[in-house]
GUPA-992159 format. One record per residue (C-alpha): x, y negated, z; residue in three letters; residue number from 1. Coordinates in Angstrom, 3 decimals. Last residue first. Layout:
BEGIN
+----------+----------+----------+------+------+
|        X |        Y |        Z | resn | resi |
+----------+----------+----------+------+------+
|        X |        Y |        Z |  ala |  NUM |
...
+----------+----------+----------+------+------+
REM end
This chain:
BEGIN
+----------+----------+----------+------+------+
|        X |        Y |        Z | resn | resi |
+----------+----------+----------+------+------+
|  -18.858 |   11.810 |   -0.289 |  ala |  184 |
|  -16.718 |   14.643 |    1.791 |  arg |  183 |
|  -13.419 |   13.176 |    0.486 |  ala |  182 |
|  -14.699 |   10.222 |    2.020 |  his |  181 |
|  -15.697 |   11.626 |    5.573 |  lys |  180 |
|  -12.049 |   13.622 |    5.753 |  his |  179 |
|  -10.427 |   10.187 |    4.205 |  leu |  178 |
|  -12.127 |    7.785 |    7.372 |  his |  177 |
|  -11.436 |   10.901 |    9.887 |  lys |  176 |
|   -8.145 |   11.104 |    9.074 |  ser |  175 |
|   -7.161 |    7.215 |    9.363 |  gln |  174 |
|   -8.861 |    7.109 |   12.709 |  leu |  173 |
|   -6.830 |    9.857 |   13.981 |  gln |  172 |
|   -3.885 |    8.705 |   12.343 |  arg |  171 |
|   -4.499 |    5.767 |   14.217 |  trp |  170 |
|   -4.783 |    8.090 |   17.033 |  glu |  169 |
|   -1.337 |    8.896 |   16.949 |  glu |  168 |
|    0.053 |    5.618 |   16.920 |  pro |  167 |
|    2.809 |    5.087 |   13.764 |  leu |  166 |
|    6.080 |    5.171 |   15.218 |  asn |  165 |
|    8.604 |    2.437 |   13.911 |  ile |  164 |
|   11.485 |    2.437 |   11.951 |  gly |  163 |
|   10.380 |    0.147 |    8.028 |  leu |  162 |
|   10.754 |    2.694 |    5.879 |  phe |  161 |
|   11.051 |    6.131 |    8.347 |  lys |  160 |
|    7.933 |    5.546 |    9.880 |  glu |  159 |
|    6.361 |    4.407 |    6.648 |  val |  158 |
|    7.416 |    7.430 |    4.453 |  leu |  157 |
|    6.390 |   10.143 |    7.401 |  leu |  156 |
|    2.596 |    7.535 |    6.921 |  cys |  155 |
|    2.449 |    8.124 |    3.293 |  glu |  154 |
|    3.392 |   11.812 |    3.284 |  ile |  153 |
|    0.154 |   12.329 |    5.942 |  ser |  152 |
|   -2.010 |    9.747 |    3.776 |  phe |  151 |
|   -1.706 |   11.561 |    0.581 |  ile |  150 |
|   -2.246 |   15.242 |    2.116 |  glu |  149 |
|   -5.333 |   13.800 |    3.665 |  lys |  148 |
|   -6.135 |   11.956 |   -0.103 |  glu |  147 |
|   -5.861 |   15.602 |   -1.513 |  thr |  146 |
|   -3.146 |   16.484 |   -3.360 |  arg |  145 |
|   -3.203 |   17.122 |   -7.500 |  leu |  144 |
|   -5.530 |   14.397 |   -8.430 |  asn |  143 |
|   -2.389 |   11.926 |   -9.756 |  leu |  142 |
|    0.573 |   13.524 |   -7.498 |  tyr |  141 |
|    3.036 |   10.827 |   -8.616 |  cys |  140 |
|    0.635 |    8.071 |   -9.315 |  cys |  139 |
|   -1.112 |    9.274 |   -5.905 |  his |  138 |
|    2.102 |    8.554 |   -3.841 |  leu |  137 |
|    2.519 |    5.185 |   -5.569 |  ile |  136 |
|   -0.437 |    4.537 |   -4.224 |  glu |  135 |
|   -0.314 |    5.579 |   -1.203 |  his |  134 |
|    3.659 |    4.237 |   -0.813 |  phe |  133 |
|    2.787 |    0.472 |   -2.264 |  tyr |  132 |
|   -0.725 |    0.118 |    0.186 |  thr |  131 |
|    1.600 |    1.896 |    3.021 |  met |  130 |
|    3.935 |   -0.886 |    2.706 |  val |  129 |
|    1.588 |   -3.995 |    3.017 |  leu |  128 |
|   -0.362 |   -2.772 |    5.250 |  asn |  127 |
|    2.634 |   -2.476 |    8.082 |  leu |  126 |
|    3.556 |   -6.287 |    6.036 |  ile |  125 |
|    0.342 |   -8.003 |    6.561 |  phe |  124 |
|    0.774 |   -6.284 |   10.032 |  thr |  123 |
|    3.786 |   -7.370 |   10.884 |  ser |  122 |
|    3.449 |  -10.858 |    9.950 |  tyr |  121 |
|    0.427 |  -11.236 |   12.092 |  ser |  120 |
|   -3.517 |  -11.702 |   12.665 |  lys |  119 |
|   -3.678 |  -14.671 |   10.367 |  asp |  118 |
|   -1.400 |  -12.525 |    8.416 |  leu |  117 |
|   -4.040 |  -10.009 |    7.585 |  leu |  116 |
|   -5.790 |  -12.233 |    5.393 |  phe |  115 |
|   -3.097 |  -12.323 |    3.003 |  leu |  114 |
|   -4.163 |   -8.266 |    2.061 |  leu |  113 |
|   -7.281 |   -9.473 |    0.346 |  lys |  112 |
|   -5.772 |  -12.365 |   -1.693 |  glu |  111 |
|   -2.905 |   -9.899 |   -2.780 |  val |  110 |
|   -5.432 |   -7.327 |   -4.176 |  asn |  109 |
|   -2.696 |   -4.850 |   -5.522 |  ile |  108 |
|   -3.469 |   -3.062 |   -9.062 |  phe |  107 |
|   -1.108 |   -0.092 |   -9.477 |  ile |  106 |
|   -0.673 |    1.308 |  -12.784 |  thr |  105 |
|    1.216 |    4.317 |  -13.696 |  gly |  104 |
|    3.037 |    6.280 |  -16.402 |  lys |  103 |
|    4.307 |    9.572 |  -17.320 |  ala |  102 |
|    1.920 |   12.214 |  -15.472 |  asn |  101 |
|   -0.775 |   10.266 |  -16.061 |  asn |  100 |
|   -2.068 |    7.101 |  -13.913 |  ala |   99 |
|   -5.032 |    4.485 |  -13.036 |  leu |   98 |
|   -4.085 |    2.998 |   -9.293 |  tyr |   97 |
|   -7.000 |    0.762 |   -6.739 |  phe |   96 |
|   -5.148 |   -1.412 |   -4.396 |  ala |   95 |
|   -6.330 |   -3.391 |   -1.380 |  phe |   94 |
|   -9.929 |   -2.185 |   -0.976 |  ser |   93 |
|  -12.583 |   -3.697 |    0.756 |  lys |   92 |
|  -15.363 |   -2.784 |   -2.279 |  asp |   91 |
|  -14.015 |    0.640 |   -3.028 |  lys |   90 |
|  -11.859 |    1.646 |   -5.036 |  ala |   89 |
|  -13.071 |    4.654 |   -6.681 |  pro |   88 |
|  -10.083 |    7.703 |   -6.743 |  glu |   87 |
|   -9.826 |    8.619 |  -10.147 |  lys |   86 |
|  -10.256 |    5.499 |  -12.198 |  ile |   85 |
|  -10.681 |    5.854 |  -15.147 |  lys |   84 |
|  -14.644 |    5.005 |  -16.198 |  ala |   83 |
|  -14.428 |    2.129 |  -13.333 |  ser |   82 |
|  -11.183 |    0.288 |  -14.810 |  asn |   81 |
|  -12.841 |   -2.707 |  -16.037 |  glu |   80 |
|  -15.450 |   -2.842 |  -13.148 |  lys |   79 |
|  -12.006 |   -2.978 |  -10.833 |  val |   78 |
|  -10.392 |   -5.454 |  -13.146 |  lys |   77 |
|  -13.441 |   -7.752 |  -12.617 |  lys |   76 |
|  -13.035 |   -6.818 |   -8.609 |  glu |   75 |
|   -9.753 |   -7.640 |   -8.765 |  tyr |   74 |
|  -10.051 |  -10.806 |  -10.929 |  leu |   73 |
|  -12.756 |  -11.989 |   -7.852 |  lys |   72 |
|  -10.204 |  -11.074 |   -4.933 |  thr |   71 |
|   -7.833 |  -13.508 |   -6.524 |  gln |   70 |
|   -4.349 |  -13.134 |   -6.165 |  tyr |   69 |
|   -3.716 |  -10.073 |   -8.405 |  ile |   68 |
|   -0.656 |   -8.201 |   -8.242 |  leu |   67 |
|   -0.468 |   -5.841 |  -11.088 |  asn |   66 |
|    1.981 |   -2.917 |  -10.207 |  ile |   65 |
|    3.560 |   -0.958 |  -13.483 |  glu |   64 |
|    4.267 |    2.503 |  -12.612 |  ile |   63 |
|    7.466 |    4.477 |  -14.658 |  lys |   62 |
|    5.882 |    8.415 |  -13.602 |  pro |   61 |
|    7.903 |   10.294 |  -11.310 |  ser |   60 |
|    5.923 |   13.938 |  -11.202 |  phe |   59 |
|    5.596 |   16.031 |   -8.570 |  leu |   58 |
|    7.145 |   13.847 |   -6.154 |  pro |   57 |
|   10.538 |   14.630 |   -4.013 |  gln |   56 |
|   10.178 |   13.002 |   -1.131 |  his |   55 |
|   13.122 |   10.385 |    0.494 |  asn |   54 |
|   15.095 |    8.898 |   -2.456 |  glu |   53 |
|   11.889 |    8.845 |   -4.509 |  phe |   52 |
|    9.838 |    7.154 |   -2.743 |  val |   51 |
|   12.259 |    4.881 |   -1.427 |  phe |   50 |
|   12.801 |    3.786 |   -4.658 |  cys |   49 |
|    9.167 |    2.900 |   -5.141 |  tyr |   48 |
|    9.005 |    1.264 |   -1.798 |  cys |   47 |
|   12.340 |   -0.664 |   -3.101 |  thr |   46 |
|   10.661 |   -1.688 |   -6.035 |  glu |   45 |
|    7.477 |   -2.871 |   -4.749 |  phe |   44 |
|    9.474 |   -4.756 |   -1.807 |  leu |   43 |
|   10.869 |   -6.756 |   -5.226 |  lys |   42 |
|    7.654 |   -7.123 |   -6.103 |  leu |   41 |
|    6.340 |   -8.924 |   -2.995 |  leu |   40 |
|    9.408 |  -10.904 |   -2.563 |  phe |   39 |
|    9.302 |  -12.155 |   -5.809 |  arg |   38 |
|    5.684 |  -12.715 |   -5.722 |  gln |   37 |
|    5.727 |  -14.645 |   -2.908 |  leu |   36 |
|    9.230 |  -16.934 |   -4.067 |  asn |   35 |
|    6.718 |  -18.030 |   -6.824 |  glu |   34 |
|    3.836 |  -18.336 |   -4.652 |  ile |   33 |
|    6.035 |  -21.294 |   -2.780 |  asp |   32 |
|    7.954 |  -22.245 |    0.155 |  ser |   31 |
|    7.044 |  -21.808 |    3.538 |  thr |   30 |
|    5.663 |  -18.103 |    2.772 |  leu |   29 |
|    8.843 |  -16.977 |    1.493 |  phe |   28 |
|   10.671 |  -17.930 |    4.311 |  lys |   27 |
|    8.410 |  -16.150 |    6.364 |  lys |   26 |
|    8.530 |  -13.068 |    4.473 |  leu |   25 |
|   11.814 |  -12.786 |    4.964 |  glu |   24 |
|   11.689 |  -12.838 |    8.365 |  asn |   23 |
|    8.540 |   -9.922 |    8.571 |  cys |   22 |
|   10.840 |   -7.917 |    6.077 |  leu |   21 |
|   13.646 |   -7.587 |    8.725 |  gln |   20 |
|   11.439 |   -6.786 |   11.930 |  glu |   19 |
|    9.622 |   -4.587 |    9.259 |  ile |   18 |
|   13.049 |   -3.177 |    8.511 |  arg |   17 |
|   13.765 |   -2.034 |   12.296 |  ser |   16 |
|   16.655 |   -4.447 |   14.168 |  gly |   15 |
|   14.408 |   -4.944 |   17.147 |  glu |   14 |
|   10.776 |   -2.190 |   17.207 |  pro |   13 |
|    8.080 |   -5.043 |   16.659 |  leu |   12 |
|    5.944 |   -5.787 |   18.348 |  ser |   11 |
|    1.651 |   -5.735 |   17.921 |  glu |   10 |
|    1.342 |   -4.428 |   14.983 |  met |    9 |
|   -2.857 |   -4.132 |   13.732 |  tyr |    8 |
|   -3.237 |   -1.416 |   11.227 |  phe |    7 |
|   -5.829 |   -1.568 |    8.467 |  ser |    6 |
|   -9.168 |    0.302 |    8.343 |  his |    5 |
|  -11.895 |   -2.599 |    8.166 |  glu |    4 |
|   -9.505 |   -4.509 |    5.167 |  glu |    3 |
|   -9.381 |   -1.068 |    3.023 |  thr |    2 |
|   -6.881 |    1.932 |    2.286 |  met |    1 |
+----------+----------+----------+------+------+
REM end
């Protein structure tokens, strides 16, 4: 997922998980970076477990997450790993992964995602969760599913996890974007 293809949420369903996560995030953002990191790691672990509780992926690798808080360091990691990256990370990407059927590593550009807080807490949470699910699914399927298939599974998991419905027009826009990049 990239910055230009991020999704903006205007309202939150009352009592939904996304509403709860937004309230939790607000508390962490008023304290310190260590609390934010704990929140991000806890949410990743919750998403990881949710994938295996609600979907039967092909592989179940141990996945390590690498949260990178400076875009320049993230870009350096992209360059260092460019030969190993199965899905090339775009300049504006939020994440990339390295994986085999036993282990995966996900690199998250936290600084880029944090800019979404300018829109809303829910926009940040939604895009973070979508990024987590997307990269977890890539680690679980390696190159055995297309971007479009990964995105379709991702949307179902996000809707169930956050208690929301993603607009069909947004799915279509993302689908066109994925189809364009799959041919490139």
